[in-house]
C-alpha positions in Angstrom: -23.5 -4.4 -20.6 -25.0 -5.4 -17.4 -23.0 -5.6 -14.1 -24.0 -9.3 -13.9 -22.1 -9.8 -17.2 -19.1 -7.9 -15.7 -19.3 -10.1 -12.6 -19.1 -13.3 -14.7 -16.1 -11.9 -16.6 -14.3 -11.0 -13.4 -15.1 -14.5 -12.0 -13.5 -16.0 -15.1 -10.4 -13.9 -14.6 -10.2 -14.8 -10.9 -10.4 -18.5 -11.8 -7.7 -18.0 -14.4 -5.5 -16.3 -11.7 -6.2 -19.3 -9.4 -5.2 -21.7 -12.2 -1.9 -19.8 -12.6 -1.3 -20.3 -8.8 -0.7 -16.6 -8.3 -2.2 -17.1 -4.8 -3.3 -13.4 -4.9 -6.8 -14.0 -3.5 -7.9 -15.3 -0.1 -11.7 -15.0 -0.5 -14.0 -14.7 -3.5 -17.0 -16.5 -4.9 -19.0 -16.3 -8.0 -22.2 -16.4 -5.9 -21.2 -13.2 -4.0 -20.1 -11.5 -7.2 -23.5 -12.2 -8.8 -25.3 -11.0 -5.7 -23.3 -7.7 -5.7 -24.0 -7.3 -9.4 -27.7 -7.8 -9.0 -27.7 -5.2 -6.3 -26.0 -2.7 -8.6 -28.2 -3.6 -11.6 -31.3 -3.1 -9.6 -30.5 0.5 -8.8 -29.9 3.6 -10.9 -26.4 3.3 -12.4 -25.4 6.9 -11.6 -22.5 6.1 -9.2 -19.0 7.3 -10.1 -17.7 3.7 -10.2 -20.9 1.9 -11.3 -20.1 -1.7 -12.3 -16.3 -1.3 -11.7 -14.8 -4.4 -10.0 -12.4 -3.5 -7.2 -10.4 -5.9 -5.0 -9.8 -5.3 -1.3 -6.8 -6.2 0.8 -7.8 -8.6 3.5 -7.2 -6.2 6.4 -10.2 -4.1 5.2 -13.2 -5.5 7.0 -16.3 -6.6 5.1 -19.5 -8.2 6.2 -19.9 -10.6 3.3 -16.4 -12.2 3.4 -14.0 -13.2 6.1 -11.2 -10.8 7.1 -8.1 -12.7 8.1 -5.2 -10.2 7.7 -3.3 -13.1 6.2 -3.0 -14.7 9.7 -4.1 -17.9 11.3 -5.1 -16.0 14.4 -8.1 -14.5 12.5 -8.8 -17.5 10.3 -12.5 -17.5 9.4 -13.2 -14.2 11.3 -16.2 -12.2 9.9 -16.7 -8.6 10.8 -20.1 -7.3 11.9 -19.6 -4.1 9.9 -18.0 -2.8 6.7 -15.1 -0.5 6.6 -16.0 3.1 5.7 -14.1 2.8 2.4 -16.1 -0.3 1.5 -19.4 1.5 2.1 -18.2 4.4 0.0 -17.2 2.1 -2.8 -20.5 0.3 -2.7 -22.4 3.6 -2.7 -20.5 4.6 -5.8 -21.7 1.3 -7.5 -18.4 -0.5 -7.4 -18.3 -4.3 -7.3 -16.4 -6.0 -4.5 -14.4 -8.5 -6.5 -12.2 -10.3 -3.9 -10.2 -10.1 -0.7 -6.5 -10.3 -1.5 -3.6 -12.1 0.0 -1.1 -10.0 2.1 1.8 -10.2 4.5 0.4 -11.2 7.9 -1.0 -8.1 9.5 0.6 -6.0 6.8 4.1 -6.8 8.2 6.4 -7.5 5.3 7.8 -6.2 2.0 7.4 -9.3 -0.2 4.0 -11.0 0.6 6.0 -14.0 1.6 4.8 -13.7 5.2 1.2 -14.7 4.7 0.0 -17.6 6.7 -1.7 -18.8 3.5 1.4 -19.0 1.3 3.4 -16.5 -0.7 2.0 -14.5 -3.7 3.7 -14.9 -7.0 4.9 -12.0 -9.2 2.5 -11.7 -12.1 5.1 -12.1 -14.9 8.0 -13.9 -13.2 7.0 -16.5 -10.6 10.5 -16.7 -9.2 10.2 -13.1 -8.0 8.2 -11.4 -5.2 5.4 -8.9 -6.0 6.4 -6.7 -3.1 4.4 -6.2 0.0 2.6 -6.1 2.2 -0.2 -5.5 -0.4 1.1 -7.9 -2.9 -2.2 -9.7 -3.7 -3.9 -6.4 -4.7 -0.9 -5.3 -6.8 -0.9 -8.7 -8.6 -4.6 -8.7 -9.4 -4.3 -5.3 -11.0 -1.1 -6.1 -12.9 -2.5 -9.4 -14.1 -5.6 -7.6 -15.6 -8.1 -9.3 -13.2 -9.4 -5.9 -11.9 -8.7 -2.4 -13.0 -8.1 -1.2 -9.4 -7.7 -2.5 -5.9 -7.3 -1.2 -2.4 -4.3 -1.9 -0.3 -2.9 -0.3 2.9 0.3 1.6 3.6 2.1 1.8 6.8 5.6 2.3 5.5 5.2 2.0 1.7 3.1 -1.2 1.3 1.3 0.0 -1.8 3.9 2.1 -3.6 6.6 -0.6 -3.3 4.6 -3.5 -4.8 3.2 -1.1 -7.4 6.8 -0.5 -8.6 7.6 -4.2 -8.5 4.5 -5.1 -10.5 4.4 -2.2 -13.0 1.2 -0.5 -11.9 0.3 2.8 -10.3 0.3 2.9 -6.4 -1.2 6.0 -4.7 -1.0 7.0 -1.1 -3.0 10.1 0.0 -2.1 12.4 2.9 -2.5 10.8 6.3 -6.1 11.7 7.3 -7.5 12.1 3.8 -9.0 8.6 3.8 -10.8 7.0 6.8 -9.1 4.2 8.7 -12.4 3.0 10.2 -12.5 -0.7 9.4 -8.8 -1.0 8.5 -7.3 -3.5 10.9 -4.8 -1.5 12.8 -1.0 -2.1 12.5 0.6 1.3 13.2 -2.2 3.8 13.9 -0.2 7.0 13.3 1.0 5.7 9.9 -1.7 3.4 8.4 -3.4 4.7 5.2 -5.9 2.9 3.0 -4.3 3.3 -0.5 -5.1 2.5 -4.1 -3.6 0.5 -7.0 -4.7 1.3 -10.5 -3.6 0.4 -14.1 -3.4 4.1 -14.8 -3.1 7.3 -12.9 -6.7 8.2 -13.8 -8.0 4.9 -12.5 -6.2 5.3 -9.2 -7.3 8.9 -8.9 -11.0 8.0 -9.5 -11.0 5.5 -6.7 -9.2 7.8 -4.3 -11.8 10.5 -5.1 -14.6 8.1 -4.0 -13.1 6.8 -0.8 -11.6 10.0 0.6 -13.3 12.5 2.9 -14.1 13.2 6.5 -15.5 10.3 8.7 -16.8 11.0 12.2 -15.8 7.5 13.1 -12.1 8.1 12.6 -10.7 11.1 14.6 -7.6 11.2 12.4 -9.6 12.2 9.2 -9.6 15.9 8.3 -12.6 17.9 7.0 -10.8 19.0 3.8 -12.3 20.0 0.5 -13.2 16.8 -1.5 -10.9 15.7 -4.3 -12.2 16.6 -7.7 -12.0 14.4 -10.9 -8.5 14.3 -12.4 -7.7 17.1 -14.9 -4.4 16.0 -16.5 -1.9 18.6 -17.4 -1.0 19.2 -21.0 2.6 20.0 -20.0 4.6 20.6 -16.8 5.5 24.3 -17.4 5.8 26.3 -14.2 6.4 23.2 -12.1 9.7 22.5 -10.3 10.7 18.9 -9.5 13.2 18.3 -6.7 15.7 15.4 -6.9 16.8 14.5 -3.3 20.4 13.6 -3.6 20.0 11.0 -0.8 17.7 9.0 -3.0 20.3 8.7 -5.8 23.3 6.9 -4.2 26.2 5.9 -6.4 25.3 2.2 -6.1 21.7 2.6 -7.2 20.7 -0.3 -9.4 21.6 0.6 -13.0 18.1 -0.2 -14.3 16.4 1.9 -11.7 18.7 4.8 -12.4 18.0 4.4 -16.2 14.3 4.5 -15.5 14.6 7.7 -13.4 16.8 9.3 -16.1 14.1 8.6 -18.6 11.5 10.2 -16.3 13.7 13.2 -15.7 14.1 13.6 -19.4 10.3 13.5 -19.8 9.9 16.2 -17.1 12.2 18.5 -19.0 10.6 17.7 -22.4 7.3 18.8 -20.9 8.7 22.1 -19.8 9.3 21.2 -16.1 12.3 22.4 -14.1 14.5 19.9 -12.3 16.7 20.9 -9.3 18.7 19.0 -6.8 17.6 19.2 -3.2 18.6 17.5 0.1 16.6 15.6 2.7 19.5 15.1 5.1 17.6 12.9 7.7 16.2 10.5 5.2 18.9 7.9 5.9 17.4 7.5 9.4 13.9 6.7 8.0 14.1 2.9 8.0 15.6 2.7 11.6 13.0 5.2 12.8 10.1 3.3 11.1 11.2 0.0 12.6 11.1 1.5 16.1 7.8 3.3 15.8 5.8 0.8 13.7 6.5 -2.3 15.8 5.8 -0.2 19.0 2.4 0.7 17.7 1.9 -2.9 16.4 2.7 -4.4 19.8 0.0 -2.3 21.4 -2.6 -2.9 18.6 -2.1 -6.6 18.4 -2.5 -7.1 22.2 -6.2 -7.6 21.5 -5.6 -11.0 19.8 -5.5 -13.0 22.9 -7.9 -15.9 22.3 -10.6 -14.4 24.5 -12.7 -12.0 22.3 -12.4 -13.2 18.8 -10.3 -15.3 16.4 -8.4 -18.5 17.1 -8.3 -19.8 20.7 -5.6 -22.3 21.9 -5.9 -23.5 25.5 -2.3 -24.5 25.9 -2.9 -27.5 28.1 -3.7 -25.5 31.3 -6.7 -23.5 32.5 -5.1 -20.1 33.1 -4.7 -16.9 31.1 -0.9 -17.1 30.8 -1.1 -20.5 29.0 -4.1 -19.3 26.9 -2.3 -16.2 25.7 1.0 -18.0 25.1 -0.6 -20.8 23.2 -2.9 -18.6 21.2 -0.4 -16.0 20.2 2.5 -18.5 19.7 0.5 -20.6 17.3 -1.7 -17.9 15.8 1.0 -15.4 14.8 3.7 -16.1 12.3 7.5 -15.5 12.8 7.6 -11.9 11.4 4.6 -10.7 13.5 6.2 -12.3 16.6 9.5 -10.6 15.8 7.9 -7.2 15.5 5.7 -7.6 18.7 8.9 -8.5 20.6 10.8 -5.5 19.1 7.9 -3.2 19.8 7.5 -4.4 23.4 11.2 -3.9 24.0 11.4 -0.3 22.7 8.3 0.6 24.9 9.6 -1.1 28.0 10.8 0.7 31.1 14.4 1.9 30.8 14.3 1.8 27.0 11.3 4.0 26.1 13.2 7.3 26.1 16.2 5.9 24.4 14.3 4.3 21.5 10.6 5.3 21.1 11.0 8.9 22.2 14.2 9.4 20.2 12.5 7.9 17.1 9.6 10.3 17.4 12.1 13.2 17.5 13.8 11.9 14.4 10.4 11.5 12.7 9.9 15.2 13.3 13.3 16.0 11.7 12.4 13.9 8.6 9.0 15.8 8.3 10.8 19.1 8.6 13.2 18.2 5.8 10.3 17.8 3.5 8.7 21.1 4.7 12.0 22.9 4.1 12.4 21.4 0.6 8.8 22.5 -0.4 9.3 25.9 1.1 12.1 26.6 -1.4 9.6 26.5 -4.3 9.7 22.8 -5.1 6.3 21.6 -6.3 7.0 17.8 -6.3 9.8 15.5 -5.4 10.9 12.9 -7.9 12.7 9.8 -6.6 13.1 6.1 -7.3 10.3 4.0 -5.6 12.6 1.1 -4.8 16.3 0.5 -4.8 16.1 -2.5 -7.1 13.5 -4.3 -9.3 11.6 -7.2 -7.7 14.0 -9.5 -5.9 14.1 -13.3 -6.0 11.6 -15.1 -3.7 13.3 -16.4 -0.6 16.3 -14.2 -1.0 15.5 -12.0 2.0 13.2 -14.2 4.1 16.0 -15.0 6.5 17.5 -11.5 6.3 15.0 -9.1 8.0 17.3 -6.1 7.7 17.7 -6.7 4.0 14.0 -7.0 3.6 13.3 -3.8 5.6 15.8 -1.9 3.3 13.5 -2.6 0.3 11.4 0.2 1.8 14.2 2.7 2.1 12.7 5.2 -0.5 9.1 4.9 0.6 9.3 5.0 4.4 10.2 8.8 4.7 6.9 10.0 3.1 4.9 7.7 5.3 6.7 9.0 8.4 5.9 12.6 7.3 2.3 11.7 6.4 2.7 13.1 2.8 0.9 12.0 -0.4 3.0 10.0 -2.7 2.6 8.0 -5.9 4.5 5.3 -7.7 4.4 5.3 -11.5 5.8 2.6 -13.9 8.5 4.2 -15.9 10.3 1.3 -17.7 11.7 -2.2 -17.3 15.1 -3.7 -16.4 15.7 -7.3 -17.5 12.0 -7.7 -18.0 11.0 -6.4 -14.6 9.1 -3.2 -13.9 10.8 0.0 -12.6 8.8 2.6 -10.7 9.4 6.4 -10.1 7.9 8.1 -7.1 6.3 11.5 -6.8 6.0 13.1 -3.4 3.8 16.2 -2.8 3.1 18.6 0.0 0.3 17.7 2.4 -3.2 17.7 0.8 -1.7 18.4 -2.7 -2.9 15.1 -4.2 -4.7 16.8 -7.2 -1.6 18.5 -8.7 0.5 15.4 -8.0 -2.0 13.3 -9.9 -2.2 15.8 -12.8 1.6 15.9 -13.2 1.7 12.0 -13.0 -0.9 11.7 -15.7 1.2 14.1 -18.0 4.3 11.9 -17.4 2.3 8.7 -18.0 1.1 10.0 -21.3 4.6 11.0 -22.4 6.4 7.9 -21.2 3.9 5.6 -22.7 3.9 1.8 -22.1 6.8 0.4 -20.0 9.8 -0.6 -22.0 13.3 -1.8 -21.4 15.6 0.9 -20.1 19.4 0.7 -20.2 
């Protein structure tokens, strides 16, 4: 079929998502879809993703559509250039389907902090889809697109993937270019992938990964190769970190992990218990480091260079900054800017920011020590519970932050990790997480594909 026909089918699905009030998209148009399709149809269809519609989180800049980061401060902003990952997708023949809703500036775990309204869970509108990449997760889970890009700073793809029942894939820090990803926490940010299957997610990562001279954090590593699923898991050892399996772990999550562990053993894999003793410091460490980097990165939104400008009733910079940032930023972004400014301030820098960097090193060394014992992959829950009720944690920021307790550590260590749907509890998806050593995405994906084939479709676990 022609890509134009695909574009029309995707447009119908996007309209249906809009009619369902999922609020997963911020920008899309049939006219742009048709233009993109005609561009692809006019050329030789030899790209690896020829004709495949892919949605983009709205903190990944594009020339054709606005990039707002879910914030009023960038409402209507259009970038003069595409992100590197966008150019690579286009070169592969992919179809830019839509820009997706997100927590403002990627700060949130439920996609309730968007200036343009919360995103609904694809199967239960009373629940959250996770965040901050909730819009991308929902479009994949709802069958609108087979894959989508999100971004991870502390788990913002793996967590919503688990809540929505899709695959969420984060590569090693430096595997994928951040050029054109609006910065939140520069030492943590990763463009990441949602897919309906492990193969889908791996195919997109293969296209977008690789060295980029415009991003000094990228590494000139050997390119990823097409996924070669394993027939079994013989010879592989999976570590179960005891810190990720507390006695009060949600019963449905525990049952989903038990089912996954049984599948590992049935496929010939070995399972051993390990310890990551500093993991319980991960959330506190993350919420010192990420807000500190955010406070520095978001200083550029001042009403002078781009975005919204509010004069504040007086003709001086102090009133301009205060009015622009006070009205343009939502409460969660303001909270994190204040927190980040505090931990970087004179008299507190050593006590908070420097100490958090030291603890980050301890967390990374825990992973190195575990892998050094012969562990090939770590297997953990992705989230401590299934998707929680909308509004439940909006006024409880610490409770919201703890939703990322199992995904933060791998982000702090810069490791590749993947969330795989492994069952349901009370009709809500459950995710299991695989964490691999640095640059070992290929064996992680191969093992995940073997588990996916064995576990089959998500089903209720007890």
